[in-house]
C-alpha positions as CSV (number, residue, x, y, z in Angstrom):
1,M,64.9,56.4,64.6
2,V,68.5,57.2,65.3
3,N,70.6,54.0,65.2
4,S,74.0,55.3,65.9
5,H,75.8,57.5,68.4
6,T,77.0,60.9,67.2
7,T,80.7,61.3,66.2
8,L,81.1,63.4,69.3
9,A,79.6,60.7,71.5
10,K,82.0,58.1,70.1
11,C,85.0,60.4,70.5
12,I,84.0,61.1,74.2
13,H,83.5,57.4,74.8
14,W,86.7,56.2,73.2
15,G,88.8,59.2,74.3
16,F,87.7,58.7,77.9
17,I,89.0,55.1,77.8
18,I,92.5,56.4,77.1
19,L,92.2,58.9,79.9
20,Y,91.0,56.2,82.4
21,A,93.7,53.7,81.3
22,Y,96.3,56.4,81.7
23,G,95.0,57.2,85.2
24,M,95.1,53.5,86.2
25,F,98.6,53.0,84.7
26,K,100.2,56.1,86.4
27,Q,98.6,55.5,89.8
28,L,100.9,56.0,92.8
29,D,102.5,53.1,94.5
30,D,102.9,54.8,97.8
31,L,101.4,57.9,99.5
32,S,104.9,59.2,100.3
33,Q,105.4,59.9,96.6
34,L,103.2,63.0,97.1
35,E,106.2,64.6,98.9
36,D,107.3,65.5,95.4
37,T,105.5,68.9,95.0
38,G,105.6,68.6,91.2
39,L,104.0,65.2,91.3
40,L,101.4,66.4,93.8
41,I,100.4,69.3,91.6
42,F,100.2,67.0,88.6
43,E,98.0,64.6,90.5
44,V,95.6,67.4,91.6
45,I,95.4,68.8,88.1
46,F,94.9,65.3,86.6
47,A,92.2,64.4,89.1
48,S,90.4,67.8,88.5
49,V,90.5,67.4,84.7
50,F,89.4,63.8,85.0
51,L,86.4,64.8,87.2
52,L,85.4,67.6,84.9
53,I,85.5,65.3,81.9
54,V,83.5,62.6,83.6
55,I,80.8,65.2,84.5
56,I,80.8,66.6,80.9
57,R,80.6,63.0,79.6
58,Y,77.7,62.1,81.8
59,A,75.8,65.3,81.0
60,Y,76.3,64.6,77.2
61,M,75.8,60.9,77.1
62,R,72.7,60.8,79.3
63,R,70.6,62.2,76.5
64,F,71.0,59.0,74.5
65,E,69.0,55.8,74.9
66,T,70.7,53.1,76.9
67,F,70.3,50.6,74.0
68,L,70.7,53.0,71.0
69,G,70.9,51.0,67.8
70,A,68.9,48.0,69.1
71,R,66.9,46.4,66.3
72,E,64.2,45.2,68.7
73,Q,62.7,46.4,71.9
74,V,64.9,45.6,74.8
75,H,63.3,44.0,77.9
76,I,62.6,46.6,80.7
77,V,64.5,44.5,83.2
78,H,67.5,44.4,81.0
79,T,67.3,48.2,80.5
80,Y,67.1,48.8,84.3
81,F,70.1,46.5,84.8
82,A,72.1,48.3,82.1
83,K,71.2,51.7,83.6
84,I,72.3,50.5,87.1
85,V,75.7,49.4,85.6
86,H,76.2,52.7,83.7
87,K,75.3,54.9,86.7
88,S,77.4,52.8,89.0
89,M,80.4,53.3,86.6
90,Y,79.8,57.0,86.6
91,L,79.6,57.0,90.4
92,C,82.9,55.2,90.6
93,L,84.5,57.5,88.0
94,I,83.4,60.5,90.1
95,L,84.5,59.0,93.4
96,L,87.9,58.1,92.1
97,P,89.1,61.7,91.5
98,L,87.2,63.1,94.4
99,S,88.8,60.6,96.8
100,G,92.1,61.2,95.1
101,L,91.7,65.0,95.7
102,A,90.8,64.3,99.3
103,I,93.9,62.1,99.8
104,A,96.0,64.9,98.4
105,G,94.3,67.6,100.5
106,L,94.8,65.6,103.7
107,F,98.4,64.9,102.8
108,V,99.1,68.6,102.3
109,R,97.6,69.2,105.7
110,G,100.0,66.7,107.2
111,V,97.5,63.8,107.5
112,T,99.6,61.0,106.1
113,D,98.0,58.2,108.0
114,G,95.4,57.5,110.6
115,P,91.7,56.7,110.4
116,I,90.6,59.6,108.2
117,Q,93.4,59.1,105.6
118,G,92.9,55.3,105.9
119,A,89.1,55.7,105.2
120,V,89.7,57.9,102.2
121,L,92.4,55.6,100.8
122,A,90.0,52.6,101.3
123,I,87.2,54.5,99.4
124,H,89.7,55.3,96.6
125,E,91.0,51.7,96.3
126,S,87.6,50.1,96.6
127,T,86.2,52.5,94.0
128,A,89.1,51.6,91.6
129,T,88.4,47.9,92.1
130,L,84.7,48.3,91.6
131,S,85.4,50.4,88.4
132,Y,87.4,47.4,87.0
133,V,84.5,45.1,87.7
134,L,81.8,47.4,86.2
135,I,83.9,48.0,83.1
136,A,84.5,44.3,82.7
137,I,80.7,43.8,82.9
138,H,80.1,46.6,80.4
139,V,82.6,45.2,77.9
140,S,81.3,41.7,78.4
141,A,77.8,42.8,77.8
142,A,78.9,44.7,74.6
143,I,80.6,41.6,73.3
144,Y,77.6,39.5,74.1
145,S,75.3,42.0,72.4
146,R,77.6,41.9,69.3
147,I,77.4,38.1,69.3
148,K,73.6,38.3,69.4
149,G,73.7,40.8,66.6
150,E,71.4,43.3,68.4
151,G,72.7,46.4,66.6
152,I,73.9,48.1,69.8
153,W,77.6,47.3,69.2
154,S,77.4,49.0,65.8
155,S,76.0,52.2,67.3
156,M,79.3,52.8,69.2
157,V,82.1,50.6,67.9
158,P,83.6,51.5,64.6
159,I,84.7,47.9,63.7
160,L,83.0,44.5,63.3
161,K,79.7,46.0,62.5
162,E,76.6,43.7,62.9
163,E,74.8,42.9,59.7
164,K,71.8,41.2,61.2
165,P,70.7,39.2,64.3
166,T,72.5,36.0,64.8
167,E,71.3,32.8,63.2
168,N,73.3,30.6,65.7
169,E,70.8,28.3,67.5
170,I,72.9,28.1,70.6
171,I,73.0,31.9,71.0
172,K,69.3,32.0,70.3
173,K,68.6,29.5,73.1
174,I,70.8,31.5,75.5
175,S,69.0,34.7,74.5
176,A,65.6,33.1,75.0
177,F,66.8,31.8,78.5
178,E,68.0,35.3,79.3
179,E,64.6,36.8,78.3
180,G,62.8,34.2,80.5
181,I,64.9,35.3,83.5
182,Y,64.0,38.9,82.7
183,D,60.3,37.9,82.5
184,K,60.5,36.2,85.9
185,V,62.2,39.2,87.5
186,Q,59.6,41.5,86.1
187,T,56.8,39.3,87.4
188,I,58.3,39.3,90.9
189,F,58.6,43.1,91.0
190,S,55.1,43.5,89.4
191,S,53.6,41.3,92.1
192,K,55.3,43.2,94.9
193,K,53.8,46.5,93.6
194,E,50.3,45.1,93.9
């Protein structure tokens, strides 16, 4: 059984973080900044490259298990939740450049305000905010997994490798409580199918 991501997967994962952070750092303060043709062209190229890289990343990363490196079987409910978070992150990371390109396209056509530009701006801003939330959930889950010593952290992160599952009784109790919640959710959904 493979217990670690490939070097290419790790490079794609960590390299993309730099690209995303740059995109968030250099974001425009005001739509009127697009009057600078050089900036407008740069934004269109950046959004296009960003979108292409997200699609390539998704195509490559989807071939790996959600919990690659896990020492034990991961609860099916936990797996579904993780997949929902991952796919939602990809959806946000695709909508961000698409809405940015739509904003630029409308701007070039003279649509600088109004309901259509307002709606596209709202999608862009909401998607950016949701991406922050989803990434925070992803990072928090990775740290929690590292604390539990599940082995998942070590499959992607080059530092602070996990040696074995935690022996901490508090973490074990929290983990058992978590598994109990997953069991209840699974029972609810199983009973609805019948």
